[in-house]
N, C-alpha and C positions, 0 to 999 in steps of 0.2 A: 280632601280636607273636610268636606261636609260629612262624608261617611264616618269620619273619625270624631265627629262632634265639634268641629271648629267652625265658628261663625265665618261666613264669606260674604263678600259684596255681590249683589246681583250682577250677572253678566250674560251676554248673548253672543253666540257664534254665528258668523255669516260667511257665505261663499259668494254673495251677490252684493255689489255696491249699491244697486238701486233699492234693494230690500233694506239695507242698512240705512240708507238716506230716508226712506219712507218711515222706518221705525223711529228714528230720532225726531223727525218732524211731527210724528203722531204722539210721541212721548217726550216732550221738551224737558230737558234736564242737563246737568253738567255731567259729561262722560270722559272716559279715557279710551283712546283707540290703540289697540295692540295687534300688530300683525302676527299671524301664526305660521307654522311650518318653517321653511328655510328663510322666509322674510323676516322672522323674529330676530335674526342675528343682525339685521340692519337697524342699529339702535336709533338712528336718526329718523326712522319712520314711526317711532312711538310718539303719539300726540296726546297731551294732557289738556283737555278743554278748560276754558276759563268762563265761557259765557253760560249763564244760568238756564238759557233756553236751548243750548246745544248748537246754535247757529254756526259757531266756529268749527265744530266737529263735522257738520254737514259740508262746510266749505272744503275741509281737508279731504273728506271722502270723495267729493266731486273731483278734486285734483288727482287723487290716487286712481280714481276710475279712468281718468284721461291719460295718466302718465305711468302708472305702476301696475295696471291690471294684469300684465303678463307675469309679473313677479309675485304679487300678492294674490294668492289663490284662496286664502282663508284668513279671517281676522276676528278679533273679539272686541266687543264694546262693553265696557264695564262702568258701572255707576261710580262716580267720583266721590271720594271721601276726604273731607278737610281734617287736618290734625297734624300730629307729630310723627315723623317716620322713625321707626325703631325696629331693630332686628335682634333676634336671639339665636344663638347657635351653640352646639355642644358636640363633643365626640361620642360615638355610640360603639359599644364593644360586641354588638350582636345580640346582647341580652338587656342592656340598660344603658342610660346616659351616664357619661363620666362627669363627675363634678370637679371643679366649678364649671358654670356655664359662662358664655361670652355674650355680653349685651353690647351691641355696636350700632353705629350711626353712619350710614353710607353717604357719600357725596358724589352723585353720578354726573351731574352737569359739568360741562367743560370749564365754565367761568365762575368766578365767585358769585355768591348770592343766588345760586341755582339759575344761572343764565346760560344760554347756548345749547348746543346739541347734547343729547344724552350719550355718555361714554360707558365703557365697561365699568369704570369707577376712577375718580380722581383723588380719593383719599377716604380714610375712615378713622373715627375715634371709637374707643371701647374701654370696657372694664370687665372684671371677672367677679362673679358672685355665686353663692350657693342657692339663693332663692330669688325668684322674680315672677310676678303675676303674669307678665306677658308669656313667659315660657310655659307656665302652668296651664294657660288658657289656649295655647297653640301647639307648640312643638312637642310638649310632654304628652299631649293626646294622641300623637302619632306613634307612640311606643308600640301599641298593639298591632300596628301595621308593619313596623320596622323589624320586630322580632321574627315573625315567620318568613320574612324575606331575607333573613340573616344579614341584614345591612351592617356593614362595619365602616367607620370613618367619620368625618365631620359632616354635619348637616345644619343648615341655617334657614331661618324663615324671616323674611322681611315684611313688616306690617306698617299700616297707618293706625294710629291710636287716637281716639278722641273720647269725649265724655259719654258717648253712646256705646262704645265698645272697641274691640281690637279687630282690625280687618287685614288678614294676610294678603300679601301681594304675590310672592314667589318663594319657591324653595331654591336653595343652592346645595345639592347633595354631592359635594366634593369639596376639596380645598378651595377657599375663595381667594381671589386676587384683587386688591393687595392684602386681604385679611390675613392670610397665613404669615406674611412677613411681619405684620403688626403683632400678631400673636406670638411670634418668636421674640419680640421685644418684651412681652409680658409674662411668658411662661418660663419658669426656672427649671422644670423637669428636663431630663435628658431625652431629647426627641426620638432618637433611634430606639431607645429602650421602650419608651411609651408607645410608639406606634407598633412595635413588635408585640407588646403585651396585649393591646386591644385587638390586634389581628388574631391572637390566640384565644380571644374571649375572656381574658383574665380580668378580675375586678381590681381596677387601679384608680388612682386619683391624680389629678394634675396639681402641680405646685405653681402658683401664680403670684406675681407681685401685687401688693396693695396699691390702690390708686388707679391711674388711667394711663392709656397709651394712645398715641396719635401717629398716623402714617400719611405721608404726602407723596403722591405719585409725580415723579419728574419725567416729562415727556419731551419729545422733539417732533418736528414735522415728519410724516403727514398725520400723526395721531390727532383725532381718533378715526381718520378715514384711511382708505386704501388708495394710495397714489404713488406709483413707482417713480414718476418723473420728479415729483416733489421730494421724495426720499433721496434720490440720486443728486438733486440739486442742493439740498440744504443739510442732509444728515449722513449720507453714506460714508462710512469710515471714520466718523467723528470721534475724537479722543475725549475720554472722560478724565478730568484732572481734579485734584483736591488741594485746597489752600493749605490745609493742615494734614499731616501724615497720620490720619486716623480714619479708620473705617467703622467706627461705632455708629450703629443705627443705619448702615448702608446695606441695602439688599438689591441684588442685581435682577434686572429684567432681561431684555434681549441684549446681552453684552458678551463680548468675547475677550480673551486675554491673549495679546500678541506681543512678543518681545518685551514683556514686563509692563505693557500699557493696556488699559481697558479701552475697548473700542465698541462703538454701536454695531450690533449684529441685527439680522432680520430686517424687516421693512416696516414694522408697525409703528416705530417711534416710542415704544414702551421701554424706557431706559432704566429707571431706578425707583425704588421705594425707599423713602427716608423716614425713619421712626424715632420717636422719643417717648419717654415716660415721665411721670411725676406724681406727687402726692395729690395734686389737684389737676383738673383739666387744663387750667391756665398754665401750670408748670409743664405739663406734657406738650402742649402746643408750643410753648417757648423753646423747649429742648429740641423738638423736632425741627423747628424752622432755623434754629441755630446750626443744626447739621445740614439743612438744605443750603445754607449760605456757604458751607464748605465745598460745595460741588460746582465745578465749572465745565459746561458743555456748550459748544456753540448753538445758538437758537433754542436753548432749553426754555421750557415754560412749565408752570404749575399753578395750582390754586393757592391763594394766600389766606384762605379763611377755613381750612379744615379744622373741625372741632369747635368753631365759634358758635354754632347753633345750640350748643349745650346750655349756655346761659339762658336761652329762651325756652328750649324744649324741655329742659330738666324741670323748670317750674310747672309747666303744663302737666308733664307726666306724673310729677309728684302729687299735684292737686287731684289728678284722676285716680291715684292709687296704683300706678303702674311701675314705679321704682321706689 
């Protein structure tokens, strides 16, 4: 990112817990702790510090040293940035970005109001636009790197934005989940034709609905953890039923069709993504959750606040000139 001219937050890589502890104690500040390597897939190990002197990060590092040192061989400490979380993504045809772009807002924590463990994602809100300052200051600058690599497909960059700047957090250089399901709610182009054309490097444009889209992930135990016993006890073979015989806004996760009924498959507990759209964010939220009410799965759970950050974050982003 830095080589492409994108502003980044200061960060430091470590392979020693003692060195990291000494670093934080010598440089008191608010930090984020991110495991690297194979351990980065353990989302519950990500820790976002809250103490201005970093004492909580030191405490977590000491705990990881005692209990996770065999699994966490490398990790990153990044300076914390306060602000609004915003992501921008677009399809790339090997030569250029395809318009419009997707501005989206992820909800990663398990519980409403950003509580609980970090998951892959519990839902996202989004809209499509042709111009966006966050895109221009981040993802667009990666074009000169994407062209020689002959990259083709969707690519997204998640950021923290505040009055001082835009700070990228991570790339997703693939279809995002549940992002792709929510994009299917908003895009009116024929998907097979579109993906074939960008694979051939053709100059194409997406056709998208005006307004907003919201997607809610419906899960069952043991999500977001791996627990075979919990899956067998609470979820294995569970049937998915619908109060109304309509599948509008229903996108399958780990689901199989047997003798005319939908059943849970796999062991992750990632069951469905339920989507809705509307002229306003409030309309999209309402339509998505009306469709969630149509679903019946034993022990199902989901976040009840997907999209609601928009009322707060949009004011801040607008005042900073980012939307």
